[in-house]
C-alpha positions in Angstrom: 23.7 -216.2 12.1 23.1 -213.4 14.4 25.8 -211.2 12.5 24.0 -212.5 9.3 20.9 -211.8 10.2 22.4 -207.8 11.5 24.4 -207.9 8.4 21.2 -208.8 5.8 18.7 -206.7 8.1 21.1 -203.7 7.4 21.8 -204.2 3.7 17.5 -204.0 3.6 17.3 -200.3 5.0 20.0 -199.5 2.7 17.9 -199.8 0.0 14.6 -198.9 1.5 16.2 -195.6 2.5 18.3 -196.1 -1.5 14.7 -197.1 -2.9 13.2 -193.8 -0.4 15.5 -191.0 -2.0 14.4 -191.2 -5.9 10.9 -192.0 -4.6 11.3 -188.4 -3.7 13.5 -187.5 -6.6 10.6 -188.6 -8.7 8.0 -186.8 -6.7 10.0 -183.5 -6.4 10.6 -183.5 -10.0 6.3 -184.6 -10.6 6.0 -181.3 -8.7 8.4 -179.0 -10.0 7.6 -179.5 -13.8 3.5 -179.1 -13.0 5.0 -175.7 -11.6 6.7 -175.0 -14.3 3.5 -175.9 -16.9 1.1 -174.1 -14.3 3.3 -170.9 -14.3 3.5 -171.3 -18.3 0.2 -171.3 -19.1 -1.1 -168.8 -17.0 0.9 -165.7 -17.9 0.1 -163.3 -20.6 0.1 -163.6 -23.8 0.2 -167.3 -23.5 -2.8 -168.2 -24.6 -4.4 -166.0 -22.3 -5.3 -162.8 -21.8 -6.8 -160.9 -18.9 -7.0 -164.2 -17.0 -8.3 -166.0 -19.1 -7.2 -169.5 -20.7 -8.3 -169.4 -24.1 -10.0 -166.3 -25.0 -8.5 -163.2 -26.3 -9.8 -160.0 -25.7 -12.1 -158.7 -28.9 -13.8 -155.7 -27.3 -14.2 -152.9 -30.4 -15.0 -149.1 -30.0 -17.2 -149.0 -33.8 -15.5 -145.0 -35.0 -15.9 -145.6 -38.5 -12.3 -146.6 -40.1 -11.4 -142.5 -42.2 -9.7 -142.8 -45.4 -9.3 -139.9 -46.4 -7.7 -139.6 -49.9 -5.6 -136.4 -51.4 -3.6 -136.3 -54.9 -2.5 -138.8 -55.8 -1.5 -141.1 -52.9 -3.0 -141.8 -50.1 -3.3 -140.8 -46.5 -5.0 -143.5 -44.5 -6.1 -143.3 -40.1 -8.4 -146.4 -39.2 -9.0 -145.6 -35.2 -10.6 -149.1 -33.3 -9.8 -150.2 -30.3 -7.4 -154.0 -30.7 -7.8 -154.4 -34.3 -5.5 -155.7 -36.5 -3.8 -153.3 -39.3 -2.4 -153.6 -41.9 -1.5 -149.4 -44.2 0.7 -148.9 -47.8 0.3 -145.8 -49.3 -2.8 -147.4 -51.6 -4.5 -149.3 -49.4 -5.7 -149.6 -46.2 -7.1 -153.1 -44.3 -8.7 -153.8 -40.9 -9.8 -156.8 -38.9 -12.5 -155.9 -36.3 -14.5 -158.3 -33.8 -17.9 -157.5 -36.2 -16.6 -158.0 -39.8 -19.1 -158.5 -43.2 -18.2 -161.6 -44.4 -15.1 -162.8 -47.2 -13.9 -160.3 -49.7 -13.2 -161.9 -52.5 -9.1 -162.8 -51.2 -8.4 -163.4 -47.9 -8.6 -160.9 -45.8 -11.8 -160.4 -43.8 -14.1 -156.9 -44.5 -13.5 -154.0 -41.7 -17.5 -153.9 -40.2 -16.9 -149.9 -40.4 -15.4 -148.2 -43.5 -15.3 -144.3 -45.2 -13.4 -142.6 -47.6 -13.3 -138.9 -47.4 -14.0 -137.8 -51.4 -14.3 -134.1 -53.2 -17.9 -133.6 -53.4 -19.5 -131.6 -56.6 -22.3 -130.7 -57.2 -24.2 -131.4 -60.6 -25.8 -128.2 -60.3 -26.7 -125.8 -62.3 -24.7 -126.7 -65.5 -25.4 -131.3 -65.4 -29.0 -131.0 -64.1 -29.3 -134.9 -65.5 -25.5 -135.1 -64.7 -25.3 -137.3 -61.5 -23.5 -139.8 -64.0 -20.2 -138.2 -65.0 -20.9 -135.6 -62.1 -19.6 -138.9 -60.3 -17.4 -140.1 -62.0 -15.5 -137.2 -61.8 -15.4 -137.8 -58.5 -13.9 -141.6 -58.7 -11.0 -139.8 -60.5 -10.0 -137.3 -58.7 -10.5 -139.4 -55.3 -7.5 -141.5 -57.5 -5.9 -138.8 -58.5 -6.8 -138.5 -61.8 -9.3 -136.0 -61.4 -11.4 -134.4 -64.7 -13.8 -132.3 -64.8 -17.7 -133.3 -65.1 -18.6 -131.0 -67.9 -14.9 -132.3 -69.8 -17.0 -136.0 -69.3 -20.2 -134.6 -70.0 -18.7 -133.7 -73.8 -16.9 -137.2 -74.0 -20.0 -139.6 -73.3 -21.3 -141.7 -74.8 -24.8 -140.9 -76.9 -27.4 -142.7 -77.8 -28.7 -141.9 -81.0 -32.2 -142.4 -80.8 -34.1 -139.0 -81.1 -37.6 -138.6 -78.3 -40.5 -138.6 -80.6 -44.0 -137.8 -78.8 -47.2 -139.4 -78.5 -50.5 -138.1 -80.7 -47.7 -136.1 -82.2 -47.3 -133.4 -79.5 -44.3 -131.0 -80.7 -42.0 -129.0 -78.7 -41.6 -130.3 -74.7 -45.4 -131.0 -73.7 -46.5 -130.8 -70.0 -46.0 -133.5 -68.7 -43.2 -134.9 -71.1 -42.2 -138.0 -68.7 -45.0 -139.8 -69.2 -46.2 -138.7 -73.2 -42.8 -140.8 -74.4 -43.7 -142.5 -77.5 -39.9 -143.5 -78.5 -36.5 -143.0 -77.5 -32.8 -144.0 -76.6 -31.6 -146.8 -74.7 -29.5 -145.6 -72.2 -27.4 -149.1 -72.3 -25.5 -147.6 -75.5 -24.6 -144.1 -74.5 -26.5 -140.6 -72.5 -30.8 -140.6 -73.1 -31.3 -136.9 -74.1 -29.8 -133.9 -73.1 -27.4 -133.8 -70.1 -27.6 -129.2 -69.6 -31.4 -128.9 -70.7 -35.1 -131.6 -71.2 -35.9 -134.1 -72.1 -33.3 -136.0 -70.7 -32.6 -139.4 -68.9 -29.1 -140.5 -68.1 -27.0 -143.0 -69.8 -26.2 -146.7 -67.1 -23.2 -149.1 -66.8 -21.9 -150.0 -70.1 -21.4 -146.8 -72.0 -20.0 -145.5 -68.6 -17.5 -147.9 -68.5 -16.6 -147.3 -71.9 -16.0 -143.5 -71.4 -13.8 -144.4 -68.3 -11.4 -146.9 -70.4 -11.0 -144.7 -72.3 -9.6 -142.4 -69.0 -8.0 -145.0 -67.4 -7.1 -147.6 -70.2 -7.3 -150.7 -69.0 -9.3 -149.3 -64.9 -12.3 -149.1 -65.4 -14.4 -152.0 -63.0 -18.0 -153.1 -64.3 -19.1 -153.8 -60.8 -22.8 -154.5 -61.8 -24.5 -157.7 -60.6 -22.1 -157.9 -57.5 -22.2 -158.8 -54.4 -22.5 -156.1 -51.7 -18.9 -157.5 -50.4 -17.4 -157.8 -53.4 -18.8 -153.6 -53.3 -17.9 -152.3 -50.1 -14.1 -154.6 -49.7 -13.7 -151.9 -53.2 -13.9 -148.9 -50.1 -12.3 -150.9 -48.0 -9.7 -150.6 -50.5 -9.9 -147.0 -51.2 -11.9 -146.8 -53.6 -15.4 -145.6 -54.3 -17.7 -147.1 -56.6 -20.4 -144.8 -58.4 -24.0 -147.0 -58.5 -27.4 -146.7 -59.6 -30.3 -146.1 -57.2 -33.1 -143.5 -57.2 -33.4 -140.1 -55.7 -35.4 -141.3 -52.6 -32.8 -144.1 -52.2 -35.4 -146.3 -52.0 -37.4 -149.1 -53.7 -40.3 -147.4 -55.8 -43.5 -148.5 -56.6 -44.4 -149.1 -60.2 -46.6 -146.5 -61.1 -42.9 -144.2 -61.1 -41.3 -146.0 -63.9 -42.0 -145.1 -67.2 -42.1 -147.2 -70.9 -40.6 -145.6 -74.2 -40.3 -148.0 -77.5 -36.8 -148.0 -79.3 -35.4 -150.1 -81.7 -33.8 -152.9 -78.9 -36.9 -153.1 -77.9 -39.0 -151.3 -75.1 -37.2 -149.3 -71.7 -38.5 -149.3 -68.7 -37.3 -146.4 -66.6 -38.1 -144.1 -64.1 -37.7 -139.9 -63.9 -36.2 -140.7 -60.6 -33.2 -141.9 -61.8 -30.1 -141.7 -60.3 -26.1 -142.1 -59.9 -23.8 -141.3 -56.5 -20.7 -142.1 -55.3 -20.2 -144.8 -52.3 -17.4 -143.3 -50.3 -18.7 -145.7 -47.1 -20.5 -148.1 -45.6 -21.6 -149.2 -41.7 -23.9 -152.2 -40.4 -27.0 -149.9 -40.6 -26.3 -146.8 -43.4 -23.9 -146.6 -46.2 -22.1 -143.2 -47.0 -22.9 -141.2 -50.9 -21.7 -138.9 -52.1 -24.1 -137.3 -53.4 -24.2 -135.4 -56.7 -27.9 -134.1 -56.8 -27.2 -131.4 -53.2 -23.7 -131.6 -53.0 -23.2 -133.2 -49.8 -20.7 -135.0 -48.8 -20.6 -138.3 -47.5 -24.8 -138.1 -47.2 -25.4 -141.0 -45.1 -28.3 -143.7 -45.9 -30.8 -146.2 -44.9 -28.4 -149.6 -45.7 -31.7 -151.5 -46.5 -32.9 -149.4 -48.6 -30.8 -148.1 -51.0 -29.4 -151.7 -51.3 -33.0 -152.6 -52.6 -33.2 -149.4 -55.0 -29.5 -150.0 -57.1 -31.0 -153.8 -57.0 -34.9 -151.4 -58.2 -32.2 -150.2 -60.9 -29.7 -153.1 -62.3 -27.9 -153.4 -59.4 -25.6 -151.0 -61.7 -21.9 -151.0 -60.2 -18.9 -148.9 -61.7 -15.1 -148.0 -60.3 -11.8 -148.6 -61.0 -9.6 -151.9 -60.3 -8.4 -151.3 -56.8 -4.6 -150.8 -56.1 
């Protein structure tokens, strides 16, 4: 009995040792796995940045991206801190912490963009030729330069000549408010580009002129969203936009109406076309043909209101 009891105790101790050893191995294995997991989770580039799990360093400066147009190609340089940038010969896209919203595709617009496009002055040759001068700048920007004078010669003309109130002859003093009937700028240029009386031309006939120069390349953006227009600029293509010379909404006293066979024409002699070359959260940047200034900053909110007052007219060419 004593021998059997001792033997049983010996076998029992052996089983305890084996069980304890297995438990110890299990505990050590668990600790090892946990250590490995903690080490992987805290490393840079594995779900964390700067020691903050699940966060990403999205700090950006607001240096305006600059795309320099030259000849038929494009040299692009975008300055931004901690941004993802993809560049080709003709297209530059940037994703930053602050964006203006989605485009027609899946890309995201950069919060700032600015194109370097050579400026032109409509004066002195074309006192009423802001539209064709802006179009000339656009064509130069996309590597197909055509002079403002050539475009002025080829622009469609509205067929109706001016008639004055009270059957006045010549050019009456204060003639802008004495017009009885005249042309329709949706049909072609109204009046004279080189002298008075002259008014302007709207997006429809100017789109036709652009398609004659670059067949099938004109894009009429009239009525489009700002995001759509900004997407063009972000892709390296400026946009002709119709506003007025004050770049803010006009009072009703600055508008006139004249008769036309197609119906009354409401117009303002502050009408102006410019080339949009950049945008930011609070400012837009234009090449202004009236004074020949390049990348002139204007108040974004007021400019957009003036653009809408002119019918949200815009024109460009297909982005590459």
